[in-house]
MIMAR-774953 format. One record per residue (C-alpha): z, y, x; residue in one letter; chain. Coordinates in steps of 0.1 Angstrom, whole numbers. Example, Ala and Ser with C-alpha at 12.3 -4.5 7.8 and 13.67 -1.06 7.14 Angstrom:
<sites>
[[78; -45; 123]; a; A]
[[71; -11; 137]; s; A]
</sites>
This chain:
<sites>
[[-1184; -750; 1913]; m; A]
[[-1201; -783; 1906]; t; A]
[[-1231; -788; 1883]; h; A]
[[-1241; -820; 1864]; p; A]
[[-1270; -839; 1878]; a; A]
[[-1300; -848; 1857]; h; A]
[[-1303; -882; 1841]; i; A]
[[-1337; -900; 1840]; r; A]
[[-1348; -918; 1809]; i; A]
[[-1379; -939; 1807]; p; A]
[[-1404; -923; 1783]; a; A]
[[-1441; -921; 1774]; t; A]
[[-1459; -890; 1763]; y; A]
[[-1485; -900; 1738]; m; A]
[[-1512; -885; 1715]; r; A]
[[-1514; -900; 1681]; g; A]
[[-1541; -886; 1658]; g; A]
[[-1538; -848; 1660]; t; A]
[[-1502; -848; 1672]; s; A]
[[-1483; -854; 1705]; k; A]
[[-1448; -867; 1710]; g; A]
[[-1423; -883; 1734]; v; A]
[[-1419; -920; 1728]; f; A]
[[-1387; -940; 1738]; f; A]
[[-1376; -976; 1736]; k; A]
[[-1342; -976; 1719]; l; A]
[[-1327; -997; 1747]; d; A]
[[-1338; -971; 1773]; d; A]
[[-1317; -943; 1757]; l; A]
[[-1282; -936; 1769]; p; A]
[[-1257; -957; 1750]; q; A]
[[-1244; -927; 1731]; s; A]
[[-1279; -919; 1718]; a; A]
[[-1288; -954; 1706]; r; A]
[[-1274; -946; 1671]; q; A]
[[-1279; -916; 1648]; p; A]
[[-1256; -887; 1653]; g; A]
[[-1250; -855; 1673]; p; A]
[[-1254; -871; 1707]; a; A]
[[-1288; -884; 1699]; r; A]
[[-1299; -851; 1684]; d; A]
[[-1286; -831; 1714]; a; A]
[[-1304; -853; 1738]; l; A]
[[-1338; -852; 1720]; l; A]
[[-1335; -814; 1715]; l; A]
[[-1330; -810; 1752]; r; A]
[[-1359; -833; 1760]; v; A]
[[-1383; -813; 1738]; i; A]
[[-1368; -779; 1749]; g; A]
[[-1352; -767; 1717]; s; A]
[[-1337; -745; 1704]; p; A]
[[-1359; -719; 1721]; d; A]
[[-1356; -683; 1708]; p; A]
[[-1388; -675; 1727]; y; A]
[[-1406; -701; 1706]; g; A]
[[-1424; -716; 1736]; k; A]
[[-1404; -747; 1746]; q; A]
[[-1411; -739; 1782]; i; A]
[[-1381; -759; 1795]; d; A]
[[-1390; -791; 1777]; g; A]
[[-1418; -814; 1766]; m; A]
[[-1426; -797; 1734]; g; A]
[[-1458; -777; 1729]; g; A]
[[-1444; -750; 1706]; a; A]
[[-1461; -762; 1675]; t; A]
[[-1451; -786; 1647]; s; A]
[[-1478; -810; 1659]; s; A]
[[-1463; -812; 1694]; t; A]
[[-1426; -810; 1688]; s; A]
[[-1420; -846; 1680]; k; A]
[[-1400; -876; 1692]; t; A]
[[-1403; -913; 1684]; v; A]
[[-1378; -941; 1690]; i; A]
[[-1391; -978; 1688]; l; A]
[[-1374; -1011; 1689]; d; A]
[[-1383; -1047; 1683]; a; A]
[[-1378; -1054; 1646]; s; A]
[[-1354; -1080; 1632]; t; A]
[[-1368; -1074; 1598]; r; A]
[[-1388; -1104; 1585]; p; A]
[[-1426; -1099; 1586]; g; A]
[[-1424; -1069; 1610]; h; A]
[[-1429; -1065; 1647]; d; A]
[[-1414; -1031; 1655]; v; A]
[[-1390; -1005; 1639]; d; A]
[[-1403; -969; 1641]; y; A]
[[-1381; -939; 1638]; l; A]
[[-1396; -904; 1639]; f; A]
[[-1378; -871; 1646]; g; A]
[[-1395; -837; 1638]; q; A]
[[-1378; -813; 1662]; v; A]
[[-1374; -776; 1652]; s; A]
[[-1387; -752; 1678]; i; A]
[[-1363; -723; 1674]; d; A]
[[-1332; -739; 1659]; s; A]
[[-1309; -768; 1670]; a; A]
[[-1322; -791; 1643]; f; A]
[[-1341; -824; 1640]; i; A]
[[-1354; -835; 1607]; d; A]
[[-1353; -872; 1601]; w; A]
[[-1364; -871; 1564]; s; A]
[[-1400; -882; 1568]; g; A]
[[-1427; -899; 1588]; n; A]
[[-1454; -886; 1611]; c; A]
[[-1487; -903; 1600]; g; A]
[[-1505; -891; 1631]; n; A]
[[-1480; -905; 1656]; l; A]
[[-1480; -937; 1635]; s; A]
[[-1514; -944; 1652]; a; A]
[[-1497; -946; 1686]; a; A]
[[-1468; -968; 1675]; v; A]
[[-1488; -1001; 1677]; g; A]
[[-1503; -992; 1711]; s; A]
[[-1469; -984; 1725]; f; A]
[[-1453; -1015; 1710]; a; A]
[[-1479; -1038; 1725]; i; A]
[[-1478; -1021; 1760]; s; A]
[[-1440; -1021; 1761]; n; A]
[[-1434; -1057; 1751]; g; A]
[[-1422; -1051; 1716]; l; A]
[[-1448; -1074; 1700]; v; A]
[[-1448; -1111; 1706]; a; A]
[[-1474; -1122; 1732]; a; A]
[[-1489; -1148; 1708]; e; A]
[[-1497; -1121; 1683]; r; A]
[[-1520; -1102; 1708]; i; A]
[[-1555; -1116; 1712]; p; A]
[[-1573; -1115; 1746]; r; A]
[[-1601; -1096; 1730]; n; A]
[[-1603; -1083; 1694]; g; A]
[[-1579; -1066; 1671]; i; A]
[[-1541; -1069; 1672]; a; A]
[[-1523; -1064; 1639]; t; A]
[[-1490; -1047; 1644]; v; A]
[[-1466; -1047; 1615]; r; A]
[[-1445; -1015; 1616]; i; A]
[[-1413; -1008; 1597]; w; A]
[[-1411; -970; 1592]; q; A]
[[-1374; -965; 1592]; a; A]
[[-1373; -929; 1580]; n; A]
[[-1389; -937; 1546]; i; A]
[[-1383; -975; 1545]; a; A]
[[-1420; -984; 1543]; k; A]
[[-1444; -1008; 1560]; t; A]
[[-1474; -995; 1581]; i; A]
[[-1500; -1019; 1595]; i; A]
[[-1518; -1008; 1626]; a; A]
[[-1550; -1025; 1637]; h; A]
[[-1552; -1019; 1675]; v; A]
[[-1582; -1028; 1696]; p; A]
[[-1575; -1051; 1726]; i; A]
[[-1598; -1057; 1756]; t; A]
[[-1589; -1082; 1783]; d; A]
[[-1554; -1084; 1770]; g; A]
[[-1546; -1047; 1771]; d; A]
[[-1547; -1019; 1746]; v; A]
[[-1582; -1003; 1745]; q; A]
[[-1578; -966; 1743]; e; A]
[[-1614; -954; 1751]; t; A]
[[-1642; -956; 1726]; g; A]
[[-1666; -935; 1706]; d; A]
[[-1645; -928; 1675]; f; A]
[[-1644; -890; 1669]; e; A]
[[-1616; -874; 1650]; l; A]
[[-1619; -837; 1640]; d; A]
[[-1590; -819; 1656]; g; A]
[[-1591; -840; 1688]; v; A]
[[-1615; -829; 1716]; t; A]
[[-1625; -862; 1731]; f; A]
[[-1636; -895; 1715]; p; A]
[[-1614; -926; 1718]; a; A]
[[-1609; -961; 1703]; a; A]
[[-1604; -963; 1666]; e; A]
[[-1571; -974; 1652]; v; A]
[[-1571; -982; 1615]; q; A]
[[-1538; -977; 1597]; l; A]
[[-1527; -991; 1563]; e; A]
[[-1498; -974; 1546]; f; A]
[[-1485; -1001; 1523]; m; A]
[[-1470; -991; 1489]; d; A]
[[-1469; -954; 1501]; p; A]
[[-1452; -939; 1471]; a; A]
[[-1416; -930; 1480]; a; A]
[[-1388; -948; 1463]; e; A]
[[-1358; -934; 1480]; e; A]
[[-1366; -898; 1470]; e; A]
[[-1359; -880; 1438]; g; A]
[[-1374; -889; 1404]; g; A]
[[-1358; -923; 1401]; g; A]
[[-1384; -939; 1424]; g; A]
[[-1414; -925; 1406]; s; A]
[[-1445; -914; 1425]; m; A]
[[-1445; -883; 1403]; f; A]
[[-1408; -873; 1402]; p; A]
[[-1412; -850; 1371]; t; A]
[[-1432; -877; 1352]; g; A]
[[-1462; -854; 1351]; n; A]
[[-1495; -853; 1370]; l; A]
[[-1495; -815; 1368]; v; A]
[[-1465; -793; 1363]; d; A]
[[-1460; -756; 1358]; d; A]
[[-1439; -747; 1389]; l; A]
[[-1420; -715; 1383]; e; A]
[[-1411; -696; 1414]; v; A]
[[-1390; -665; 1406]; p; A]
[[-1403; -633; 1420]; g; A]
[[-1437; -649; 1429]; i; A]
[[-1452; -665; 1398]; g; A]
[[-1458; -697; 1379]; t; A]
[[-1483; -721; 1393]; f; A]
[[-1500; -753; 1383]; k; A]
[[-1487; -780; 1408]; a; A]
[[-1490; -817; 1414]; t; A]
[[-1457; -829; 1428]; l; A]
[[-1462; -863; 1444]; i; A]
[[-1441; -887; 1466]; n; A]
[[-1467; -907; 1485]; a; A]
[[-1470; -908; 1523]; g; A]
[[-1447; -878; 1523]; i; A]
[[-1434; -856; 1494]; p; A]
[[-1461; -830; 1488]; t; A]
[[-1466; -800; 1466]; i; A]
[[-1502; -794; 1458]; f; A]
[[-1514; -761; 1444]; l; A]
[[-1548; -746; 1435]; n; A]
[[-1560; -723; 1463]; a; A]
[[-1574; -698; 1438]; a; A]
[[-1540; -695; 1420]; d; A]
[[-1523; -682; 1452]; i; A]
[[-1551; -660; 1464]; g; A]
[[-1570; -683; 1488]; y; A]
[[-1604; -700; 1489]; t; A]
[[-1594; -732; 1507]; g; A]
[[-1616; -723; 1537]; t; A]
[[-1589; -705; 1556]; e; A]
[[-1581; -713; 1593]; l; A]
[[-1547; -710; 1609]; q; A]
[[-1548; -673; 1619]; d; A]
[[-1555; -662; 1583]; a; A]
[[-1521; -675; 1572]; i; A]
[[-1499; -679; 1603]; n; A]
[[-1504; -642; 1613]; s; A]
[[-1492; -631; 1579]; d; A]
[[-1453; -632; 1577]; p; A]
[[-1453; -623; 1540]; q; A]
[[-1476; -653; 1532]; a; A]
[[-1455; -677; 1552]; l; A]
[[-1423; -664; 1535]; a; A]
[[-1440; -669; 1501]; r; A]
[[-1451; -704; 1510]; f; A]
[[-1415; -713; 1521]; e; A]
[[-1401; -700; 1488]; t; A]
[[-1427; -721; 1469]; i; A]
[[-1417; -751; 1490]; r; A]
[[-1380; -747; 1483]; a; A]
[[-1385; -744; 1445]; h; A]
[[-1409; -774; 1446]; g; A]
[[-1383; -794; 1465]; a; A]
[[-1357; -785; 1439]; l; A]
[[-1381; -795; 1411]; r; A]
[[-1388; -828; 1428]; m; A]
[[-1352; -836; 1431]; g; A]
[[-1353; -837; 1469]; l; A]
[[-1325; -810; 1472]; i; A]
[[-1298; -800; 1448]; k; A]
[[-1296; -764; 1458]; d; A]
[[-1323; -740; 1472]; l; A]
[[-1301; -734; 1503]; s; A]
[[-1306; -770; 1513]; e; A]
[[-1344; -764; 1520]; a; A]
[[-1335; -748; 1553]; a; A]
[[-1321; -781; 1566]; t; A]
[[-1350; -801; 1552]; r; A]
[[-1379; -784; 1570]; q; A]
[[-1401; -815; 1574]; h; A]
[[-1403; -824; 1537]; t; A]
[[-1417; -817; 1513]; p; A]
[[-1451; -804; 1525]; k; A]
[[-1469; -777; 1506]; v; A]
[[-1507; -778; 1504]; a; A]
[[-1535; -760; 1485]; f; A]
[[-1568; -775; 1473]; v; A]
[[-1602; -762; 1463]; a; A]
[[-1637; -775; 1454]; c; A]
[[-1661; -780; 1483]; p; A]
[[-1675; -749; 1500]; a; A]
[[-1692; -742; 1534]; a; A]
[[-1670; -729; 1562]; y; A]
[[-1668; -728; 1600]; t; A]
[[-1641; -750; 1615]; a; A]
[[-1618; -738; 1642]; s; A]
[[-1640; -756; 1668]; s; A]
[[-1670; -736; 1656]; g; A]
[[-1684; -767; 1639]; k; A]
[[-1702; -759; 1606]; a; A]
[[-1689; -778; 1576]; v; A]
[[-1713; -778; 1547]; g; A]
[[-1703; -780; 1510]; a; A]
[[-1721; -813; 1509]; q; A]
[[-1699; -827; 1537]; d; A]
[[-1667; -829; 1517]; t; A]
[[-1654; -839; 1483]; d; A]
[[-1628; -811; 1483]; l; A]
[[-1610; -787; 1507]; l; A]
[[-1573; -790; 1516]; v; A]
[[-1550; -768; 1537]; r; A]
[[-1514; -778; 1544]; a; A]
[[-1484; -763; 1560]; l; A]
[[-1460; -781; 1583]; s; A]
[[-1427; -767; 1595]; m; A]
[[-1435; -733; 1581]; g; A]
[[-1470; -729; 1595]; k; A]
[[-1506; -738; 1585]; l; A]
[[-1515; -770; 1603]; h; A]
[[-1544; -770; 1627]; h; A]
[[-1559; -801; 1611]; a; A]
[[-1540; -824; 1587]; m; A]
[[-1508; -843; 1589]; m; A]
[[-1514; -880; 1586]; g; A]
[[-1487; -885; 1559]; t; A]
[[-1502; -855; 1540]; a; A]
[[-1536; -873; 1542]; a; A]
[[-1520; -903; 1525]; v; A]
[[-1507; -880; 1498]; a; A]
[[-1542; -865; 1494]; i; A]
[[-1559; -899; 1492]; g; A]
[[-1533; -911; 1467]; t; A]
[[-1535; -881; 1445]; a; A]
[[-1573; -881; 1446]; a; A]
[[-1573; -917; 1433]; a; A]
[[-1554; -907; 1402]; i; A]
[[-1575; -889; 1375]; p; A]
[[-1559; -856; 1364]; g; A]
[[-1541; -845; 1395]; t; A]
[[-1550; -812; 1410]; l; A]
[[-1564; -830; 1441]; v; A]
[[-1585; -853; 1419]; n; A]
[[-1598; -824; 1398]; l; A]
[[-1607; -804; 1429]; a; A]
[[-1627; -835; 1440]; a; A]
[[-1646; -835; 1408]; g; A]
[[-1624; -858; 1387]; g; A]
[[-1628; -894; 1377]; g; A]
[[-1618; -926; 1394]; e; A]
[[-1623; -929; 1432]; r; A]
[[-1611; -951; 1460]; q; A]
[[-1617; -927; 1489]; s; A]
[[-1622; -890; 1495]; v; A]
[[-1635; -869; 1523]; r; A]
[[-1617; -836; 1526]; f; A]
[[-1622; -805; 1547]; g; A]
[[-1594; -792; 1568]; h; A]
[[-1592; -763; 1594]; p; A]
[[-1606; -785; 1622]; s; A]
[[-1633; -804; 1603]; g; A]
[[-1632; -833; 1579]; t; A]
[[-1613; -866; 1573]; l; A]
[[-1619; -896; 1551]; r; A]
[[-1589; -914; 1535]; v; A]
[[-1589; -942; 1510]; g; A]
[[-1563; -954; 1485]; a; A]
[[-1561; -982; 1459]; q; A]
[[-1543; -969; 1428]; a; A]
[[-1537; -987; 1395]; e; A]
[[-1520; -978; 1363]; r; A]
[[-1490; -999; 1352]; v; A]
[[-1480; -990; 1317]; g; A]
[[-1475; -952; 1317]; s; A]
[[-1470; -950; 1354]; d; A]
[[-1493; -951; 1385]; w; A]
[[-1488; -973; 1415]; t; A]
[[-1507; -973; 1448]; v; A]
[[-1510; -1005; 1467]; i; A]
[[-1520; -990; 1500]; k; A]
[[-1537; -960; 1516]; a; A]
[[-1561; -964; 1545]; i; A]
[[-1573; -941; 1572]; m; A]
[[-1585; -942; 1608]; s; A]
[[-1569; -924; 1638]; r; A]
[[-1569; -928; 1676]; s; A]
[[-1542; -928; 1702]; a; A]
[[-1538; -925; 1739]; r; A]
[[-1511; -925; 1766]; v; A]
[[-1510; -891; 1783]; l; A]
[[-1482; -897; 1808]; m; A]
[[-1456; -923; 1814]; e; A]
[[-1425; -924; 1836]; g; A]
[[-1392; -906; 1830]; w; A]
[[-1380; -875; 1813]; v; A]
[[-1352; -857; 1830]; r; A]
[[-1324; -839; 1812]; v; A]
[[-1291; -824; 1824]; p; A]
[[-1264; -850; 1819]; s; A]
</sites>
């Protein structure tokens, strides 16, 4: 009996923000995986080690959490005004499924660095020393991201003293601008608020009716008041992830929110759209101890936010959800804005399970609607390993 040999594919394992993923150049993938479809999904599932009924991804590159079960495909862009096309795949851990419906804001911080180091950005656009501006086309959501990447002696600078809660070691700061982050291709006829309301009454049969801000910005997100669902906003992962009933309740809320936002047509579709929308809950500032043991005082934040990703409470905050938080905070009357004290603001510092994060957004009213020009936040990124991944052919 003969067995197939492994194939080797050039790849880079990178941290971006508080996430990790396997990065590929499109042209390095096998021919059958250079376009969307079952062959690409099967390859990337095997790279990450999914589906794994044990939930550990031992036989792959995944880290058995939503933050570490990710893939990225990059290619030089032919789109005017852009340097690189960026496609993100959120890989399910225990099922044979990759969700291509949204972006990863954390890994967005690593896209510019990878693109520069792998020849996807024209040499004349990279200074010898200074900041390289990389114009990224986010193909999942058809939006532009601008990454400001530090360069020293012609190479990407990864070391520095920028500290990001949720990441153990300091690194160089990468500033990201998410341009026009309100989703247009989703439900609601292109509106940032698909129901037309800043706050809705979201009815979830068998659970209750909750005040909710349903927003398409950065990533479709359902914001709830922590107190309405029995929480304080100071919870860490174990408080929710160790409670199967709570997780099931959040998933039911998420499914009904997705239906209300027009992202799905039937509740059953939520199971095949795990990456979006996100569900998050907010509260006014309060003191708590972060997962690292760091004390966060009530005076250190404008509000508290906890968010779920792929069915579990996130250990820090998804980058795209941070964009949604910053956008909603900038618009008076949303639940996020009210938790932060109300009024107009261009930035907000929020508390998450690992610490705090500041995000800014420029919002303006156009007639009866709101628009956001861009959202801004800082992240860091670093190459962890580069070489080849090996998968059975």
